[in-house]
Every structure is written in C-alpha cells, then in structure tokens.
TORSEDREN-123698 format. One record per residue: x, y, z of N, C-alpha, C in turn; residue in one letter. Coordinates in steps of 0.1 Angstrom, whole numbers, plus 5000, padded with zeros to 4 digits. Layout:
BEGIN
XYZXYZXYZa...
//
This chain:
BEGIN
500849875000499949995000500950124999x501950125009502850255010503550274995x503750164989504450164975503550234965x502150194967501050244957500950394960x500850444973500950574975501850664970x503150594971504450674967504250674952x503750584946503750584930502750684926x501650704933500550794929501150944933x501850954944502351094947503451134936x504251044931505151064922504451104909x503451034905502651054892502051204894x501551234906500951354907501951464906x503251454911504251554910504651564895x504651464888505051464873503951534865x502651494868501551564862501651704863x501751754876501751904880502851974874x504151904873505351954866505051974852x504351884845504151874830503251994827x502152014836501152114834501752254835x502652274846503452404846504352414834x504952314828505752314818504852374805x503852304802502952354792502552494792x501952524805501452634808502652754804x503852734810504952824807505252854794x505252734786505552744770504452824763x503152794767502052844759502052994765x502253034778501753164781502953254783x503953204791505053294793505853324781x505953234771506753254761506053324747x504853294747504153314734504253474732x503953554738504053694735505153774738x506153704746507353764749508453754737x509353844737510553834727509953824712x508753874711508153874697508953984688x508453984675508954074666508054154660x508454294656507454384648508354454640x507554504628508154594619507354724620x508354834620507754984623508455074610x507555154608508055254598508455404606x509555444606509855564613510355674603x509455764600509555864591510855954595x511055974609512056054615513356004609x513555874607514855824602514755764589x513555774583513355724568513755584567x513155504576513755354575512555274581x512455154577511655054584512654994595x512054954606513054874617512154744619x513054624616512254524622512954494637x512254474646512754484659512454344666x513354294675512854214686512454284698x511054264702510554354713510954304726x511554394734511654374749511254504757x510754594749510354724754509354704769x508654614767507454634777507954504789x509054464789509454364799510454434807x510554394820511854414828512954324828x512754204821513654084820514554104810x515754054812516654054800516553924790x516953954778517053844769518453814768x518853694766520353654765520653564752x521753564749522353474739521553504726x521453604721520553654710521553634696x520953564687521553554674520553564662x520853654653519853674643520553684629x519553674620519853704605518853744597x518953804586518153864577518453844563x517753784554518053774540516953794530x517253824517516353834507516453694500x515053634498515053504492514453514478x515153464468514553454455514253294452x513153274444512753144440513053124425x513953044421514253034406513352914402x512552914392511752804386512352694380x511752574380512652474373512852504359x513952434355514352454341514952314336x515352314323515852184317517052164326x517152024329518151964336518052004352x516952084356516852094370515252094373x514651984379513251984378512652034392x513252094400512852154411513052294413x512552364420512552514423513952514430x514652624427515952664435515752774445x516252774456516152884466517352954465x517353094464518553174462518453274474x519453274482519453354495520553474494x520353584496521353684497521253744511x522353714518522353774534522353934535x521553984543521354124543522154174556x521854104567522254134579522354024589x523154024598523453904608524153954621x524153904632524753954645524353874656x525053924667524753854680524653954691x524053924701523954014712523953924724x524853944733524953874747523853894756x523354024758522354054768521554174762x520254174762519454264756518654314771x518954414776518054464789516754474787x515854464797514554514796514254654793x513254684787512954824783513654864772x514154774762514754794751514354704738x514454754727514154674715515554654709x515654554701516854524693516454524678x516854624670516854624656517654534650x516954444643517754324636518054354621x516954424613517454484602516554614599x517354704593516454824589516654844574x515654904568515554924555514555024549x514655044536513555124529513555084516x512555124508512555114493512655234486x513255224474513455334466513255294451x512655384442512655364428513855424421x514655364413515655414406515655364392x515355474383515055434370513755354368x513755244362512755154361512755034372x513655034381514054934391513554974406x512954884411512854894426514054854434x514554914442515554884452515354874466x515754754472515754744486517154804491x517054904500518054984506518154944520x519354864524519654824537520254934543x519754984555520455094562520655064577x521355164584521555144598520255194604x520155194618518855244625518655394624x519655464618519555604617519055624603x518955524593518555544580519655574569x520855564574522055584565522255454558x522255464543522355354534523755274537x523555144538524655064539525054974525x523854934520524054854508522554854501x522554844487521354834481521254704472x519854654470519754544462518654554453x518754504440517554514429516354424435x515154454433514154374435513654324423x513954214420513454144406512254074409x511554024400510253964401510553824407x511653764408512053644413512153654428x512353774434512553794449511353744456x511253664464510053604469509753664483x510753714491510353754504511753794511x511553894521512453924531512153824542x513253764548513153674558513953704570x513453694582514253704592514153594604x515253544609515053444619516053494630x515653454643516553474656516353344665x517253354673517353254683517753324696x517053314709517553374721516853284733x517353324744517053254756516353354766x515653304774514853394784514353314796x514153374807513453304819512053334820x511253234826509953244826509553364837x508253394836507653494845507453444859x507453524869506853484882507453364889x506353264892506553144897507353054885x507453094873507953014864509553034858x510253124869511553174865512453034867x511852944871512752804873512952764859x512052794848512252754836513052844828x513952804818514652884810514252844796x513652944788513152914775514052944763x514352874754514952894743513952914730x514053024724512953044714513653064701x513252994691513653024677512253064668x512353164662511353224653511953264640x511053224630511253274616510153364612x510453484605509353564601509653594585x508653634579508853684565508153794561x508453894553507753994545507653964532x506453914528506353854512506353964503x507053934492507054014481505454054474x504753924474503553924468502553854478x501353914478500253854485498953844476x498253734478496953714471495853764479x495153874475494053954483492853964473x491753884478490653864470490953834455x491653734455492053664441492953754433x493453864438494453954431495753944437x496753964428498153964434498454104438x498954134448499354254454501054274456x501454364451503054394454503154454468x503554374478503654434490504854544490x505954504484507054574484506854724479x505854724468505354854464504454934473x503654844480502854894490503554954502x504754914505505554944516506155074511x506655094500507155204494506255324495x504955304493503855404495503655434509x503955344518503755364534504855474537x506055484530507055574534506655714533x505555734528505155874527504255924539x504055824548502955844559503755844574x503055854584503355884598503755744603x504555764615505055654621503955544625x504255414622503255314623503855184623x503155084629503454944629502954884616x503654814610503354744597503054594601x501854554596501154444600501454334589x502154364579502454244569503654174572x503754124583504954054588504353914593x504753804588504153674590505153574597x504653524609505553414616505253284607x506453234603506553114594506852994602x507553014613508152894621508452934635x508152854644508352884658508652754665x509952754674510152644682510552694696x509752644706510152694721510652564729x511652564734512152454742512352514756x511952424764512052474780513052384787x513752424796514652344805514552414818x514852324828514852364842516152414846x
//
C-alpha cells in the first residue's frame, strides 16, 4: 500500500510539473520576445525589431539573421525550384536588457529608373547597401534564436525560442496579386506606424529547468 501511495504521489508531481511546463510554454513565451516591423519617418527607414520594451527581464544569447530569398523556377536539367538567398544582416547580442528593443534589420524601398531597390540601412536610415528587387524575389526573411526565463513562479524554467518571420513580396488578396514591396514604398510617405504585413512562418520553443 505504501508503494502504491508513493507511486501515486510521484505521478501527481509529474503531472503537475508537466502542466506547469505546458503553461509556461504556451503563456510565458508566446507573447514575449516577439518581433514587429515599424515605419519611422524621422529616420526614413523600416525597423524590424525583437521586442523587449514592455518587459523588465533581459533576453540573452541572441543570434539573428535577415536575407532576401528568390525562387528560381525549374528548367531543363533541374526539375525542382531553386532557393537563392542573399544575406542582408546578421549578428549576436549577449544580453538585451528590459525596456529595450533590438533592431535586427533596417531598410527602405526606392525607385531608381525602372527598378525598385531594397536599401539596407542602419537604424538611423543611413544607406549600407542596396539590392535590385526582381520578380523572382519571393520575400524578406528574418530568423532569430534567444534565451529567456519564465515569469513569476515560472522563473525556474529557461526558454529557448527560435522564430522565423517573412515579409512577402506578393500576397493574394481577393484573388488579386498584390505587390507588398510597392505597398510598403507608399507607406514611406505616411506617419510612424506598425506594419502588419509580417508573418510568423516557424516557431520552436524549448524549455529546460
């Protein structure tokens, strides 16, 4: 009988621990260390940032990367699509304190002649490099990995978060193909605002004690 009670007690502890684990994953991590894209007319650039402005806790071991992805169609001698990535920015940050955001990539669009250009800038809008936007360019992609601790009673859990986002070149809206990059070019004439055309494409949250 004592063995049975011991087994039931151990099982209850495991169940409680598992429930806390799931709750911590779904609640504590879901809206923290998220990412947003903002247009800042004062600096004439978009900023894609990892958000930590509304938290008092630090984010640690941050690694990030942004790239333009083109998709080349199949052709003779290659029956599959080919993904071509051009890296725009990458970096690391050991610690990001609370009440700060981390700009991952800053950019704007410009028309030069009959071509649209993607202008990679620093966070003050100073041009670093520029890239042609061809019809084959499929999206701007951003990925990052970081670690953080849970909130309140869940600080015993350490979360490792990996997220991948994209800003698509084209979207289908009401069965019509919309050029998102041209839409963002027109947004550059407007006031400071959050851009909602950013999509989470992959997320992985690992929790350790």
